[in-house]
C-alpha positions in Angstrom: -89.1 -52.4 90.0 -92.6 -51.0 89.6 -94.5 -50.9 86.3 -91.3 -51.6 84.4 -89.3 -48.8 86.1 -87.1 -48.7 89.1 -88.5 -47.6 92.5 -87.7 -44.0 93.2 -86.3 -43.3 96.7 -85.8 -39.7 97.7 -82.3 -39.2 98.9 -82.4 -37.6 102.5 -86.0 -36.9 101.5 -86.7 -34.7 98.5 -83.5 -32.7 99.2 -83.6 -30.9 95.9 -86.6 -29.0 97.3 -86.4 -29.0 101.1 -83.7 -29.1 103.8 -82.1 -32.6 103.7 -83.0 -35.2 106.3 -85.8 -33.1 107.8 -89.6 -33.6 108.2 -90.3 -31.1 105.4 -88.1 -33.1 103.0 -89.8 -36.3 103.8 -93.2 -34.8 103.5 -92.2 -33.3 100.1 -91.1 -36.8 98.9 -94.5 -38.2 99.8 -96.3 -35.3 98.1 -94.2 -35.7 94.9 -95.1 -39.4 94.7 -91.8 -41.1 95.6 -91.9 -44.7 96.4 -89.7 -44.3 99.4 -87.1 -42.2 101.2 -83.5 -42.7 102.1 -82.2 -41.2 105.4 -79.3 -41.4 107.8 -79.4 -42.0 111.6 -77.0 -41.2 114.4 -77.3 -41.1 118.2 -77.2 -38.2 120.6 -75.3 -37.9 123.8 -78.5 -38.9 125.7 -79.2 -41.9 123.5 -81.8 -40.5 121.1 -81.9 -41.6 117.5 -81.8 -38.6 115.2 -81.8 -38.2 111.5 -78.8 -36.4 110.1 -76.1 -37.3 107.5 -72.9 -35.8 108.7 -71.2 -36.7 112.0 -70.9 -32.9 112.6 -73.8 -30.5 112.4 -71.8 -27.7 110.8 -72.8 -28.2 107.1 -76.6 -28.4 107.6 -77.2 -26.2 110.6 -76.2 -22.9 112.2 -74.3 -24.8 114.9 -71.0 -26.5 115.2 -69.8 -29.8 116.7 -70.3 -33.5 116.7 -73.8 -35.0 116.9 -72.7 -37.5 119.5 -71.6 -34.7 121.9 -75.0 -33.0 122.1 -78.2 -34.0 123.9 -81.4 -33.8 121.8 -82.4 -30.6 123.6 -79.0 -29.1 122.8 -79.2 -30.1 119.1 -82.6 -28.4 118.9 -81.2 -25.1 119.7 -80.0 -24.9 116.2 -81.7 -24.5 112.8 -81.2 -27.3 110.2 -82.3 -25.5 107.0 -78.8 -24.4 106.0 -79.0 -26.4 102.7 -82.3 -24.7 101.9 -82.2 -21.3 103.7 -85.6 -20.2 102.3 -87.2 -22.4 105.0 -87.8 -21.0 108.5 -86.8 -22.9 111.6 -86.4 -26.6 111.0 -85.5 -29.0 113.8 -83.3 -32.0 113.6 -85.9 -34.9 113.6 -86.1 -37.9 115.7 -86.3 -41.2 113.8 -89.6 -41.8 115.7 -91.0 -38.5 114.3 -90.1 -39.6 110.8 -91.9 -42.9 111.3 -95.0 -41.1 112.6 -94.9 -38.8 109.5 -94.5 -41.5 106.9 -96.5 -44.3 108.4 -99.8 -43.2 106.8 -98.1 -42.7 103.4 -97.1 -46.3 102.7 -93.6 -45.2 101.6 -90.7 -47.5 102.3 -87.7 -46.2 104.3 -84.1 -47.0 103.7 -82.4 -46.3 107.0 -78.6 -45.8 106.7 -76.7 -46.3 110.0 -73.9 -43.7 110.1 -71.6 -46.0 112.1 -68.5 -45.5 110.0 -66.7 -42.9 112.0 -68.3 -43.6 115.4 -69.7 -47.0 116.0 -72.5 -45.8 118.3 -72.8 -48.9 120.5 -76.4 -50.2 120.7 -77.6 -48.2 117.7 -78.4 -51.4 115.8 -80.5 -52.8 118.7 -82.2 -49.5 119.4 -83.3 -48.9 115.8 -84.6 -52.5 115.5 -86.6 -52.0 118.7 -88.0 -48.6 117.5 -88.9 -50.0 114.1 -90.8 -52.9 115.7 -92.5 -50.6 118.2 -93.7 -48.4 115.4 -95.0 -51.3 113.4 -92.7 -50.5 110.4 -90.7 -53.7 110.1 -92.2 -54.6 106.7 -91.3 -51.2 105.2 -87.7 -50.7 106.4 -84.4 -51.6 104.7 -81.2 -51.0 106.7 -77.9 -50.1 105.0 -74.5 -48.9 106.0 -70.9 -48.4 104.7 -70.0 -50.1 108.0 -70.8 -53.7 106.9 -70.2 -55.0 110.4 -73.3 -53.0 111.4 -75.4 -54.9 108.8 -74.0 -58.3 110.1 -75.0 -57.2 113.6 -78.5 -56.2 112.4 -79.0 -59.7 110.9 -77.6 -61.4 114.1 -80.2 -59.4 116.2 -83.1 -60.0 113.8 -82.5 -62.4 110.9 -85.7 -61.3 109.3 -84.5 -57.7 108.9 -83.7 -56.5 105.4 -80.1 -55.3 105.0 -77.8 -53.8 102.4 -74.2 -53.1 102.0 -73.3 -49.5 100.8 -70.1 -49.0 99.0 -68.4 -46.6 96.6 -66.0 -48.1 94.2 -63.1 -50.5 93.5 -64.5 -53.6 95.2 -64.2 -56.9 93.5 -66.8 -59.6 93.6 -69.4 -57.6 95.5 -72.3 -60.0 94.6 -70.4 -62.9 96.0 -69.5 -60.8 99.1 -73.1 -59.9 99.6 -74.3 -63.4 99.3 -71.6 -64.6 101.7 -72.8 -62.3 104.5 -76.5 -62.8 103.8 -77.6 -59.2 102.9 -80.7 -58.6 100.8 -79.3 -55.9 98.6 -76.3 -54.0 97.4 -76.2 -50.2 97.3 -73.4 -49.2 94.9 -72.5 -45.8 93.7 -73.9 -45.4 90.2 -70.8 -46.3 88.1 -70.5 -49.8 89.7 -73.3 -51.2 87.7 -71.0 -51.2 84.7 -68.8 -54.0 86.2 -68.9 -57.1 84.0 -71.7 -59.5 85.0 -72.5 -57.4 88.1 -76.3 -57.1 87.5 -76.5 -60.7 86.3 -74.8 -62.1 89.4 -77.0 -60.0 91.7 -80.0 -61.4 90.0 -78.7 -64.9 90.3 -78.1 -64.4 94.0 -81.4 -62.7 94.7 -79.8 -59.4 95.6 -81.6 -56.2 94.9 -79.5 -53.3 93.5 -80.4 -49.9 94.7 -78.2 -47.2 93.2 -77.1 -43.8 94.6 -77.1 -40.9 93.9 -78.9 -40.5 90.5 -79.9 -37.0 89.5 -79.4 -36.8 85.8 -82.0 -38.2 83.3 -79.4 -40.1 81.3 -78.2 -42.0 84.3 -81.8 -42.6 85.5 -82.4 -44.3 82.1 -79.2 -46.2 82.4 -80.4 -47.6 85.7 -83.7 -48.5 84.3 -82.2 -50.3 81.3 -79.8 -52.2 83.6 -82.7 -53.4 85.7 -81.9 -51.9 89.0 -84.5 -52.3 91.8 -84.4 -48.6 92.9 -82.7 -45.3 92.2 -81.9 -43.0 95.1 -82.2 -39.4 93.9 -82.3 -35.9 95.3 -85.0 -35.1 92.7 -87.8 -37.6 92.8 -90.0 -35.3 90.6 -87.5 -35.5 87.8 -87.0 -39.3 88.3 -90.8 -39.8 88.1 -91.0 -37.7 84.9 -88.0 -39.4 83.3 -88.9 -43.0 84.1 -92.7 -43.0 83.9 
């Protein structure tokens, strides 16, 4: 928390204002005063780490197909502003480009590894190497719905900060997180109402970073519960609501 309020992390950048997971969205998050950004990474056919949420490019671009089946040059034939069509041409960004953009801002970066459908061999090693080369290790938290990816990150670099992402229905998540040595849990919003959940996370030293929180009443609920960060599409609204 910061000044009595949760940290505000812009979900896929400030995606209420700019095309999600693009350089304009990350720049907008910085301009609005967010504390950090959340983003998603996958790997191209030629081994480049790109920032995109879906395994397919159909929803966010004017192309069609699986990210893994394209080279970077092929992916950049398409326009990734489909979620905010008022923008002109927007490229799919390399993770390295996002680091370059955000390094001067001081924002933290929650990097979600999209390894649930395709495991992307060596993605864990490659993102750790890139983060180290860019001098961003102290500002990055890794997360994934594929919890084996987070275990692998810790095996490769025990000092790396990791978090388990999950949706609902899981019992004893604080104990599970402690067992596997993660630093945080990233539950969907409604999970913070589980009995003793927040208390146990505090007892075990686990930060709680909640997604995706876009309504003021839920932002206030997160603040009152004592979460570490809210992940939101609208960082401007979160800042206004929680300041």
